[in-house]
C-alpha positions as CSV (number, residue, x, y, z in Angstrom):
1,M,57.8,-56.9,29.1
2,K,58.2,-53.1,29.0
3,K,58.3,-53.2,25.2
4,L,55.1,-55.3,25.0
5,R,53.3,-52.9,27.4
6,L,54.5,-49.9,25.2
7,I,53.2,-51.6,22.1
8,C,49.8,-52.2,23.7
9,I,49.5,-48.5,24.8
10,L,50.4,-47.3,21.3
11,L,47.8,-49.6,19.7
12,T,45.1,-48.4,22.1
13,V,45.9,-44.7,21.4
14,G,45.8,-45.4,17.7
15,L,42.4,-47.1,17.9
16,V,40.9,-44.3,20.0
17,S,42.3,-41.7,17.6
18,C,40.9,-43.6,14.6
19,N,37.5,-43.9,16.2
20,T,37.5,-40.2,17.2
21,N,38.5,-39.1,13.6
22,S,35.8,-41.4,12.2
23,R,33.1,-39.9,14.4
24,K,34.3,-36.4,13.6
25,S,34.1,-37.3,9.9
26,E,30.6,-38.7,10.3
27,E,29.5,-35.6,12.2
28,S,31.0,-33.3,9.6
29,N,29.3,-35.2,6.8
30,K,26.0,-34.9,8.7
31,L,26.3,-31.2,9.3
32,T,27.2,-30.6,5.6
33,S,24.2,-32.6,4.5
34,V,21.9,-30.6,6.9
35,A,23.4,-27.3,5.7
36,E,22.9,-28.2,2.1
37,T,19.3,-29.2,2.8
38,V,18.5,-26.0,4.7
39,T,20.0,-23.8,2.0
40,T,18.0,-25.5,-0.8
41,T,14.8,-25.4,1.2
42,D,15.3,-21.7,2.1
43,I,16.0,-20.7,-1.5
44,N,12.9,-22.5,-2.6
45,K,10.8,-20.8,0.0
46,L,12.2,-17.4,-1.0
47,E,11.5,-18.1,-4.7
48,N,7.9,-19.4,-4.0
49,S,6.9,-17.2,-1.1
50,Q,4.8,-14.8,-3.1
51,T,3.1,-17.5,-5.1
52,T,2.4,-19.5,-1.9
53,K,1.0,-16.5,-0.1
54,E,-1.4,-15.7,-3.0
55,T,-2.5,-19.4,-3.1
56,E,-3.1,-19.5,0.7
57,E,-5.0,-16.2,0.5
58,N,-7.2,-17.6,-2.3
59,Q,-7.8,-20.8,-0.4
60,N,-8.6,-19.1,2.9
61,G,-10.9,-16.6,1.2
62,E,-8.8,-13.6,2.3
63,C,-8.9,-11.8,-1.1
64,V,-10.6,-8.4,-0.7
65,R,-11.7,-8.4,-4.4
66,G,-14.7,-10.5,-5.4
67,Q,-15.5,-12.9,-8.2
68,A,-14.4,-11.8,-11.7
69,E,-17.2,-10.6,-13.9
70,P,-17.4,-9.7,-17.6
71,I,-16.5,-6.1,-18.4
72,V,-17.2,-6.2,-22.2
73,K,-20.6,-5.0,-23.4
74,K,-22.0,-7.8,-25.7
75,K,-24.2,-5.3,-27.5
76,V,-21.1,-3.5,-28.7
77,Y,-18.9,-6.6,-29.2
78,P,-21.2,-9.6,-29.7
79,N,-18.3,-11.9,-30.7
80,T,-17.0,-12.2,-27.1
81,T,-16.4,-15.1,-24.8
82,F,-16.0,-15.0,-21.0
83,T,-14.2,-17.9,-19.1
84,L,-14.2,-17.9,-15.3
85,Q,-11.3,-19.8,-13.8
86,P,-11.6,-22.4,-11.0
87,D,-10.4,-20.0,-8.4
88,K,-13.5,-17.8,-9.2
89,L,-11.2,-14.7,-8.9
90,T,-9.6,-14.9,-12.3
91,A,-11.2,-14.8,-15.7
92,Y,-10.3,-14.4,-19.4
93,E,-12.5,-12.4,-21.8
94,T,-11.8,-12.7,-25.5
95,V,-13.0,-10.3,-28.2
96,T,-12.6,-11.0,-31.9
97,F,-13.0,-7.9,-34.0
98,D,-14.4,-7.7,-37.5
99,N,-10.9,-7.3,-39.0
100,K,-9.8,-10.5,-37.2
101,D,-7.7,-8.7,-34.7
102,K,-8.1,-10.1,-31.1
103,L,-8.3,-8.7,-27.6
104,I,-7.8,-10.9,-24.6
105,I,-8.7,-9.3,-21.2
106,H,-7.1,-11.0,-18.2
107,N,-9.1,-10.1,-15.1
108,W,-7.0,-11.1,-12.1
109,G,-5.4,-10.1,-8.7
110,C,-6.0,-10.5,-5.0
111,E,-4.6,-7.7,-3.0
112,Y,-4.7,-5.6,-6.2
113,Y,-7.5,-5.6,-8.8
114,V,-5.9,-5.8,-12.2
115,L,-7.2,-5.8,-15.8
116,T,-4.6,-6.6,-18.4
117,F,-5.6,-5.9,-22.1
118,R,-3.7,-7.9,-24.7
119,F,-4.3,-6.7,-28.2
120,E,-3.1,-9.0,-31.1
121,T,-3.2,-6.8,-34.2
122,S,-1.9,-6.5,-37.7
123,R,-2.8,-2.8,-38.0
124,F,0.7,-1.6,-37.0
125,Q,4.2,-2.6,-38.0
126,E,7.1,-1.2,-36.2
127,D,10.3,-2.2,-34.3
128,V,9.3,-3.5,-30.9
129,K,12.0,-1.3,-29.4
130,N,10.3,1.9,-30.6
131,L,8.5,2.4,-27.3
132,P,7.2,5.9,-28.0
133,F,5.4,4.6,-31.0
134,W,3.8,1.6,-29.1
135,Y,2.8,3.8,-26.2
136,Q,0.9,6.0,-28.6
137,K,-0.8,2.9,-30.1
138,S,-1.6,1.6,-26.7
139,H,-3.6,4.7,-26.0
140,L,-5.2,4.6,-29.4
141,L,-6.3,1.0,-29.0
142,M,-7.8,1.5,-25.6
143,T,-9.6,4.7,-26.7
144,E,-11.2,2.8,-29.5
145,I,-12.7,0.1,-27.3
146,M,-13.9,2.4,-24.4
147,N,-17.5,2.5,-25.5
148,G,-17.6,-1.3,-25.3
149,L,-16.3,-1.6,-21.7
150,D,-18.2,-1.5,-18.4
151,T,-15.7,-1.0,-15.6
152,P,-15.4,1.9,-13.1
153,F,-11.6,2.3,-13.1
154,V,-10.7,2.1,-16.8
155,T,-12.2,5.3,-18.0
156,S,-11.4,8.3,-20.2
157,K,-9.7,9.9,-17.2
158,E,-7.2,7.0,-17.0
159,L,-6.6,7.2,-20.7
160,A,-6.0,11.0,-20.5
161,T,-3.3,10.3,-17.9
162,L,-1.7,7.8,-20.2
163,K,-1.8,10.2,-23.1
164,A,-0.4,13.1,-21.0
165,F,2.5,10.9,-19.8
166,T,3.3,9.7,-23.3
167,D,3.1,13.2,-24.9
168,E,5.3,14.7,-22.2
169,K,8.0,12.0,-22.5
170,I,8.1,12.2,-26.3
171,K,8.6,16.0,-26.0
172,T,11.2,16.0,-23.2
173,N,13.0,12.6,-23.1
174,P,11.9,10.0,-25.7
175,E,14.8,7.8,-24.8
176,S,13.5,7.2,-21.3
177,F,10.5,5.1,-22.2
178,K,10.5,1.7,-20.6
179,L,8.1,-1.2,-20.2
180,E,6.2,-1.8,-16.9
181,E,6.7,1.8,-15.7
182,E,3.9,2.6,-13.3
183,I,2.0,5.7,-14.4
184,D,0.0,6.9,-11.5
185,H,-3.6,8.2,-11.9
186,G,-3.8,9.6,-8.4
187,D,-7.3,11.0,-7.9
188,S,-8.4,8.6,-5.1
189,E,-7.2,7.3,-1.7
190,I,-6.5,3.9,-3.2
191,R,-3.6,3.8,-5.7
192,N,-4.6,3.6,-9.3
193,F,-1.9,3.1,-12.0
194,I,-1.3,2.0,-15.6
195,T,1.6,0.0,-17.1
196,V,2.5,-0.8,-20.7
197,D,3.7,-4.3,-20.0
198,K,4.8,-6.0,-23.2
199,I,5.3,-5.4,-26.9
200,E,5.7,-8.7,-28.8
201,K,6.2,-9.6,-32.5
202,L,4.0,-12.6,-33.2
203,T,4.5,-12.8,-37.0
204,D,5.9,-10.5,-39.7
205,K,2.6,-8.6,-39.7
206,K,1.1,-9.2,-36.3
207,F,2.1,-7.7,-32.9
208,A,0.9,-8.1,-29.4
209,I,0.5,-5.1,-27.0
210,E,-0.3,-5.6,-23.3
211,I,-1.5,-2.8,-21.1
212,S,-2.6,-3.2,-17.4
213,F,-4.8,-1.1,-15.2
214,S,-4.3,-1.7,-11.5
215,I,-5.9,-0.5,-8.4
216,G,-4.8,-1.3,-4.8
217,P,-3.8,-2.5,-2.4
218,L,-7.5,-2.9,-1.6
């Protein structure tokens, strides 16, 4: 009788232990699943936070800047098209030159007002890593189109700043050139700066040069 009672006790303890371990395993799996979900969600939020913020600002009408407008004078460059995007804040303006080179102006930004000039040209051939050369050509290309632009913050003063920066670096430390370096043109309360963003080889004889002029935060 004692042996039977002992067997019953052991079986009961075993069943309780199994159930406890099973519940622990289930809870552990649940916590792991939740932890993985939170981690993935948080990473996605971090990666998309800036894009989401800009989208919400656009939708809520919180952008300080107004609707994008043409900045190219059609009298100077008649072969020009202007395309306003659905958000009304962004636009692309395309100029085709007589020599078949092309200029695409990206008019964009929300907190900042930005004009990005993308020149696609066959006039110059050089290694894309020779940044002093391309900085000089950036200044040259912008200087050549100035009389065809109508915008208050891309002027001869900004171009003089770009030239002075380029000349000084070539003289003192030509190895220190880099893309997307912010060149301040600080003659106003709102920050105004220039960046040479990209040098891209399109074909054996055609290259793209991108230069941005930014002002802000507004």
